[in-house]
C-alpha positions, 0 to 999 in steps of 0.5 A, spaced: 221 799 316 225 795 321 227 799 327 232 796 332 232 798 339 237 802 343 242 798 348 239 798 355 244 802 358 243 808 353 235 808 355 237 808 362 242 813 361 237 818 357 231 816 362 227 815 355 224 811 350 229 811 343 228 806 337 234 807 332 240 803 329 246 804 334 250 806 328 246 813 327 250 818 331 247 824 328 240 821 331 244 821 338 246 828 337 239 830 335 236 827 341 242 831 345 240 837 342 232 836 343 234 835 351 238 841 351 233 845 348 228 843 353 232 843 359 234 850 357 227 852 356 225 849 363 230 853 366 226 860 365 222 857 370 215 859 366 213 852 365 213 846 370 213 840 365 214 839 358 213 832 354 217 832 347 216 827 342 220 827 335 220 823 329 225 823 323 226 818 317 222 812 321 226 813 328 222 816 334 224 819 341 220 821 346 222 824 353 219 828 359 222 834 363 220 837 369 214 836 374 207 836 373 205 839 380 208 845 383 210 841 389 215 837 385 212 830 386 208 828 380 213 827 374 210 825 367 210 818 364 208 814 359 201 813 363 200 821 364 194 823 360 194 830 357 188 834 354 190 835 347 184 840 346 183 842 339 188 837 336 181 833 338 179 836 331 184 833 327 181 826 329 174 828 327 177 831 320 180 824 319 173 821 320 170 826 315 175 825 310 173 817 310 166 819 310 167 823 303 172 817 300 166 812 302 161 817 298 157 817 305 157 825 304 160 830 300 164 837 302 159 841 298 152 838 302 148 843 305 148 841 312 141 842 313 140 836 309 142 832 316 139 837 321 132 835 324 127 841 323 127 847 319 133 852 319 132 857 314 137 862 317 143 857 316 144 861 309 147 868 307 144 871 300 142 864 298 149 861 300 148 855 305 153 852 310 156 846 307 160 841 310 166 844 307 165 850 311 164 846 318 171 843 317 174 850 315 172 855 320 168 858 315 161 858 317 159 865 317 156 866 324 159 867 331 158 862 337 151 862 340 151 866 346 148 860 351 154 856 348 159 861 349 157 862 356 158 855 358 165 855 355 166 861 360 163 857 366 167 851 364 174 855 364 172 858 370 171 852 374 163 853 375 162 845 373 168 842 377 162 839 381 156 840 377 153 837 371 153 840 365 147 843 363 148 844 356 148 839 350 148 838 343 140 838 343 141 845 346 146 847 340 141 845 335 135 849 338 140 855 339 142 854 331 135 856 330 136 863 332 143 865 329 144 870 324 150 869 319 154 875 319 158 873 313 157 869 307 159 862 308 166 860 305 169 867 305 171 869 312 176 865 317 173 865 324 176 859 328 170 856 332 168 849 335 161 850 333 163 847 326 167 841 329 161 839 333 156 839 327 160 835 323 161 830 329 153 830 329 152 829 322 157 823 322 152 820 327 146 821 322 150 818 317 153 812 320 147 811 325 152 810 331 155 815 336 161 820 335 164 816 341 163 809 338 166 812 331 172 815 334 173 809 338 173 804 332 178 809 329 183 809 335 183 801 335 185 801 328 191 805 330 192 801 336 191 807 341 189 804 347 190 809 352 186 815 348 179 816 351 174 821 349 170 825 355 173 821 360 176 826 365 173 823 371 174 816 370 182 817 369 182 823 373 188 820 377 192 820 370 190 826 367 196 831 367 195 837 372 195 844 368 196 851 371 192 857 368 195 864 366 194 866 374 198 860 376 193 857 379 191 850 378 186 849 372 180 845 371 179 840 366 176 843 360 170 839 359 166 839 353 158 839 353 157 837 346 160 831 342 167 831 342 168 833 335 172 840 337 175 838 344 175 832 349 180 827 347 185 825 353 191 821 351 198 819 352 205 821 349 206 814 346 199 814 343 199 820 340 206 818 337 202 812 334 198 817 330 204 821 328 207 815 325 200 813 322 200 820 318 207 819 316 208 812 314 201 810 312 199 810 305 191 810 307 188 814 302 184 818 308 191 822 310 191 825 303 184 827 303 184 830 310 190 834 308 187 837 302 187 845 302 180 846 302 180 853 304 185 859 304 184 866 305 188 873 304 191 873 310 194 866 309 190 861 313 190 855 309 185 849 312 185 842 310 180 838 314 181 841 321 188 841 320 191 848 320 198 852 318 198 848 312 203 850 306 209 848 302 216 851 305 223 851 301 227 846 305 221 842 308 216 841 303 209 840 305 207 841 312 201 841 316 200 842 324 195 843 329 195 846 336 191 845 342 189 850 348 186 846 354 185 850 361 192 850 363 195 845 358 198 847 351 200 842 345 202 842 338 203 837 333 207 838 326 208 833 321 212 834 314 211 828 310 216 830 304 221 831 309 219 825 313 219 828 320 214 830 325 214 833 332 210 834 339 210 838 344 206 839 350 206 843 357 202 844 363 202 852 363 198 857 360 202 864 361 204 869 356 211 867 358 210 860 358 207 860 351 213 864 348 217 859 351 213 853 348 214 857 341 221 858 342 222 850 343 217 848 338 221 852 333 228 850 335 226 843 335 223 843 328 230 847 325 234 841 327 229 836 324 229 840 318 237 840 317 237 833 320 242 829 318 246 835 319 247 837 326 247 844 329 254 845 331 253 852 335 248 848 339 252 842 340 258 846 343 255 851 346 255 848 353 262 846 352 264 854 351 260 856 357 263 850 361 270 852 359 272 856 353 278 853 351 276 846 351 270 848 347 274 852 342 278 845 341 272 841 340 269 846 335 275 847 331 275 839 330 268 838 328 267 845 324 272 841 319 266 836 317 261 841 313 258 835 311 256 833 318 255 840 321 252 847 320 253 853 323 260 852 323 262 860 323 266 860 330 265 868 330 258 867 329 257 862 334 261 865 340 257 872 338 250 868 339 252 865 346 254 872 348 248 875 346 244 869 350 248 871 356 246 878 355 239 876 355 239 872 361 243 879 364 249 875 365 253 881 363 260 879 366 260 872 362 257 876 356 263 880 356 268 875 357 265 871 351 265 877 347 272 878 349 274 871 347 271 871 341 275 877 339 281 874 341 280 868 336 278 874 330 281 880 332 279 884 325 271 882 326 267 889 326 261 886 329 264 883 335 267 889 337 260 892 336 257 886 341 262 888 346 260 895 346 253 893 347 255 888 353 259 894 356 253 899 355 249 894 359 254 894 364 254 902 364 261 902 363 260 907 357 268 909 356 269 902 354 263 901 350 265 907 346 272 905 345 269 898 342 264 902 338 269 906 335 274 900 334 268 897 330 267 903 326 274 903 324 274 896 322 268 897 318 266 905 316 260 903 314 257 900 320 252 905 321 249 902 327 255 903 331 255 910 329 249 911 332 251 908 339 257 912 339 253 919 338 248 916 344 254 915 348 257 922 347 251 925 349 250 921 355 257 923 357 256 930 356 250 930 361 
């Protein structure tokens, strides 16, 4: 696929890297919405920095937003290394899939075949743990206590200036004491142990360290700025993260082989992996994204890929998220619709995670609908700046229904109004709802919305009048009737 690079002036203007045909205006609009959504999320002040990458039909874009440190001096860039935590698992999954394709291992192999020593405890009712169970989080036992304590100590920073005193030999010794609580392959329970044992098995099979095998795979993908367990060597380039208390988080060291976590990488390198997944015909991709396990709760797992499935619009999709100390990352791939996305932030509070999820979903929606563009989001800044000019632009563009979606003016203005209400900008919300009613005076729902805004402003008389108008226009509007009763009760007090 031939990709033409944007003119230098556009790259300079956007402060990003873009590759696409200059005539493809929809992608320029998609870029605009991606930037808009990300900057809106940053304005909530829950996240210091966000890095975003998108892919659609062979065209790529990525950009960096905000600053990594609270002092506001360190901006992310192409050289910034991010801890991708559990996204490391899907690199292992690729190597396991390759070993299966090469008939070096079988998914239904009893893992004890590859372990040195005697492990009679690693079965449940004569059902052994297999490689399939390792890569689907269905091993049937909990994380051994010493390893769990080590993970806790890493999270609280105990090992920042100390050598780790737990390793793969420690885990193999602890394995002799674990007790299975479920039959392997029957119960999904997310863990790191299975991944690390899978990495260990690869070492036994290929007679090479897991790190060497991973490096060979990275070299094949030309991922030259991706490393395993090299935090100290590249410390100045690794992104700062902030934990749930707002304090600087320690690096998420891995005491084991790195099959479950430990990769640090840049956005450009991670995009190479995304493009490999979406563009390559390498058979390991098809193998690695096979459904290997599905439970009654809808957990669908491939070779450590999660949240797999088939959706009505986008077709087959698969994804993986990673949560390091202070860093959250996510990757979503949809080969049937030829799109993918990556979103990374450097905060881990509940509010930050909610914002991250909203941004991830907003960007995905635009990628699904592309080449159609969301007219609501595209014109929202115009309405907020100048309602009359926004209206002119909206009415001009909405006629192109083959180009834009969300072309109902009343719905769009109503949505903008509620966004303002959610931000406690009540006066502006009232003005937006009133403007919407001017354009559509017979819309019952708009009067109900204006009633909500006046209720939040504690102007109960105007709120009541608008709810009554809503019911007058739509006698079946039971929601407004309930609100009318509530206000009448308040006014009688």
